[in-house]
N, C-alpha and C positions, 0 to 999 in steps of 0.2 A: 495538362493540354498543351501541346505546344503552341507559341505565339504566332507561327506562321500559318497553321490550320486555324486558329481562332480568327486571323485576319481573314482567310478563304471564307469562313462561314459568315462574317460580317458582310463581306461582299456580295454574299448571295441573298441573305434575308434583310439587310439592313442592320445599322448598330442598334437602332432602338428596339429590333426584335430578337437581339441577343442578350439573354438574361443571366446576372451573375450574383454572387455575394448573398446578401439577405434576401433577394428577389427569389432564390431558390427555395424559399422555407416550405411552398406548398407543395413541392416536387420532392421531398425527403420521405423516404419510404424504408421502414424498418432502420432508422438512423442512418441511411446511407444518403449522402448528398451528390447528385451530379455534379459534374464539372462545369456545365452550361446548360441553359433551357433555351431553345431556338423555336420562334413561332413564325413558319413559311406562311406565305398569304397565296400559294399558288401550287400546282401540280409539279411545274418546273422546278420551282425552289425546291419543293421536297426532293425530289428526284437529284438534284445538286447538292443538296445535305448529305443524302445516302451515300452518294458516290465519293465525297469527299472524307466521310468517316469511314468509308469501308477501306479507301486507301491508306487511311492513317490508323487502321486497326483498332477504331474506337466503337463501342457497343452503343445502339440505338434504343432509347425505350419510347414509343409511341404512347402519346398521352391525349386522351379525350377530356372526359370530365373527373377523372381520378378516382370513381366510384368503386372500380375494381383493381386499383393499383396496387393493393397488398396481396392479391391473388398470384399465387406461385413463388417461384424462387427469384430474388433479385440478381442481376448481373453481377458476375464475380468481380468487376471492378466498375468504379463509377463512370459513366459514360455521359451521353447527352440525351436529354428530353427532348422529344419533337412534338411540341403542343399545337394541336391543329385548330384551335379555336378560332382563328381567322378563315378556315374553310368552314362556314357556317351557313351557307346559301343553298335554297331550293333551286336547283339547276333547271329541273323540267317537271312539270306535272301534267299529264295527259288524263282528264277526266274520264274521257270515253273509253279509253284502254284500262282504266284503273290501274296505273303505275306512275311512280315518281321516281325522279333521280335525285339524289341529295348528297351534298358534299360532307364528310366525315364528321366534322365539327360542330355539326347543326344540334342543338339539344333537342331531346324528344319532345319537350313540351314546346318549344318553337316549332316542330315539325307538324305536330298534332294540331296546333292552333291554325297554322298555314292551310292545312288540309280540311279542317272542319270549316273553314270559310267558304269553302265548294262543296260541302256535303259529303265529303269522305275522311276517312281515317286509317290509320295503319294500326293493324289489331296486334299490336305488342306494347305492354304495360311493364318495364322493367321499375325497379325501385329508384327513387331519386330522379323523376323525369327533367326536372329543372336543372340538374347537373349532368346527368348522364347523357352522351353523345350517340347519335346513331351509328357511326363508327366504332365507339367504345362497344356499345351493345351486341354489335354483331361479333367483335373480336372475343368478347367474353362469353357470346351465348347467353346472355342475360334474358330473363322472361319474367312474367308476373301471373297473378291468377287466372287471366283469360287463356294462359296456354293450355287449360283444360280441353277448349273447343277449337281454337285457332291455331294451336301450335305454338312453334318458337321461331328463333330467327331463321333458322335454316328452312323453315316452311314459307317464308315470305321473302326472302332474298332471290332474286333473279338475276342479278347483274352485279359486278363489282369492278373498280379499278384500283390496282395494287401496285405499289412501289416495291419491288425485291430489295433484297439485301445488297446487291450489287449494283443498284442504282437504274434497273430497268424497269419501265412502265409496261405493266401488263393489264390486258382487259379480258374479262371472261362474261360469258351469259350474254343477255341481250336486253331489250327495252319493252319485250312483249311477254306475256304470260306463257303462252305456248311456244317454247324455245328448247327444241329436243336436238339440236344439231351438236355433235361433239360430245365432250366430256363435260360434266357439270361441275366446272372449275369455281363458283363462286361457293359451293358449300364447303370447300375444301379448306376455307379461312373463317369459317364459322367456329368460333371456340378456339381459335389459334392463339390468341393473346399476344399478337405481335410478333410470333417467332417466325413467320413465313413472310413477312412483308408489312409494309405500311399501307393501311385502307384509306385510300383518298376520297373515295366515293362510291355509293352504292345505288342500284335500284331495287326497288321493292314494290310487291303487288298490295294494291289497297283494297277497301270495303267500303260500301255507302254506309253513311250513318244510320244506325236502327231508329225506329220511330220512338223506342221507348227502352229504358234499361234500369233495372232495379237490383238492388243487392238486399238479401233477406237473410237474417240471423234467427236460428232456433237454439234454445237453452236446453242443455241435456245434464243431468246429474251423475251419469257415469259415462266414462269412454266408451265402452264397448256398445252403449246404446246408441252413442253419435256415430260410431262406425258401423252398425247395422243400419242406421237411417241413412248415411251416404251411399252403402251398397244398394240400398231399396231405391235411391233416387238415380243411380246409374243404370240400373235394370228396369225403370219405369219407362214411360214414354216421354218424361221430361227431358227438355235439351238445354242443360245448364252450361254457361261459358265460363262459370268459375265454381268452385267446390273447395272448400277449406275447413279443416276442424282446427279450432283454436283452444288452448288452455286459457285460464283465468287471468294469467298474466298478458298473454297476447291480445285476449278480449278486452282487457283495460286499456292498454295502448291504443285499440282500436276506438274507443270510447264506448264500450257496451257497458253501463252500469249494472245491467240485470244479470249479467255473467259473471259478476266478481264474486268471490268466495270459495273457500276450499272444495275441490272435488267437482267442479263444474266445468261444462265444456261446451263450445259454441259449434255448431254447424253453419257455416256461411255459405250462401249458394246465390249465384248470379244468373239473370235472365236477360237476355234482349231481343228485339225483334219487333212485331206489330203489338201495339197495346192491348188488343184484346187478347192475343194469345199469352203476352207477359202476364196478364192479370189471371187468367186461368192456371198458369203455371204457379205462380204464387200461392194461389188458394190450394192446388193439388200440393204442392211442398208442405203446407200445415196439414193437410189430411195424411199423409204420408209419415211424418215426422211424429204426429200423435200416437202412432201406433207403437213407438218405441219409447214413448215418455217424453218425446219434445213438448216444450212449452215456452211461453213468452216470446213466441215469434213476432218479428215486426220489420218491416223496411229500414234499411240504413240511409241516411243522407248521401247525396252525389259525391260529397268530399271523402266518403269512406273509401272509394275504389283506390286513390293512390296510396292511401295508409295502410290497406289489406295488403300491399305487395311488401310491405317492410314491417309489418305488424311483429313477427317472430322476432326481429333484431331489435325493434323497438321497445319490446319488453323488459330489457335489462339494459342496466348501464355499461357504458362503453368500458371493455376491458382494460387492465392496466397491468403491466409486469413490474413486480417489485423483486429487486435484487438485494440481498443482505451480504455485506462483506466482512469476514473476520480475519484478522491479521495475527497469526502466532508468532510469539517472539521465543526462539529458543533458549537465549539466555536466561531469562526471567524464568520461564519453565523449568529448567534445569535446576534452578536455585531451590525453587518452591519443591520440587521433587525430591532432593536431597534433605532438607528439612523435614519433609514427611517420613522418608526412610530412616532417618536419626531420630525421630521423636523429638524434634525441634519444638521451642516453645514460639508463642506468639508475642504481640507487644508487650503485654503484662505477664509474659512467664508462662501462662495456660498454653495447652496443646490447642492448636487451630485445626478445628475440623476440615477436611477436606470436601464442601459440600458441592452439590451438582449445580449449583447455581453461581459459586465463586471459583469454581476450580478451572485451572488453565492446562490446556491439553497441549505437551510440546509435540515436535514433529515425529519425535521417537514413538509417541503414544499411537500415532497413525499408521505404523509399520506393522507388517505380521509378526506375530508374537516372538518366532525364533529371531528374527532381525532384531527386534527391541530387545529380548532379553541379553543377546551377545553385544549389543551396542552399549546397555547399560554397565554391564559387568567389566568390560575391558577397556571403557574410557572414565573410570573415577565417576559415573553418573553423568558424564556428558555426553550428550547425543552425537553421533558422528554418522554421516550419511554413508551407507554401503556403497561399493563400487557399481553394483549392478542392482538396480532397484527392484528388478523383476525376479530376481533369484534369490533363494535363500542364502542367508550370511553363512560364508565358509571359514573367516579368518584369513582367507588368500585374496591376494590383489589381483584383480582381472589384468589378463595380458594384452 
């Protein structure tokens, strides 16, 4: 990055909010390290940073909690990471209107905690709520088990403020639930992954906290029985807010010891609402599941809700890429091939077999058969690269 551009960015966000060198380690995605990471503290600073970067042709990667940073294709060249963690305030909360305006850098856990203090909540439960930010959840269209009843981010977003790629601040939607004037611009940015602009604040609609909420697990010995029970639950009078089928590994990650074992599957169903209604639905679930062979039905602890959103991911170890590098030596391989062709002897005068584990392949062995035979016969056993590797060897040099 040009020093003059970097000095302009430091002047906008402050020298302490421009990260480099080892401080960029949390922002490395697929082995690509950004040139710098900036942490703006206001919408004006975000606008100024985007405008400077656009003028210099530097790509920008908006960064919330980093939980979905590996989704999609990275930028073709290292650019600037725009970390929005300083934009983490609850700007406005109207309990009477059941709406809230939140800055994009506020984590889901902090937002839910602030709303619960006033008897309301945002019916959105993505994985990793302690790390995921509301702006990142909207940009990645992340959701959790409660989407079965309450929908996803596009069903809860009613207003958005975005800084576009040329540094223009755009506001769409409103602060009331019934807002039908003009195009529904906020939904355009749901799932955009930062390609249309930097989300700096959102307005969402809320719900009152339910009187009771329970998560019930039923174990089945066969997958088709669990699926049939799930279809029966959907067709019944029950109103579940979550419906998931887990295999043995995912159930183990959720802490269900009764579901462990080969061939076992767990149907997890959530209910919320008035306590008497929730109790009736739980008992009715047990009756429906028993018709399909369900057993060991029981309520899960309250802390199972956030773990359910990531149970399928936590069931397996984090994947790792392993790369093997083999270096072929043409000189050594040609000598070994010459000895084998002439019936040469080993160290003690005995013939040395060319076993699969000890044999070295020369580059000539990797060529098509017409190329390999011609190269060996015309160069005395030495491999020589053909003029055009994509054509059969003809003995004539390419013009």
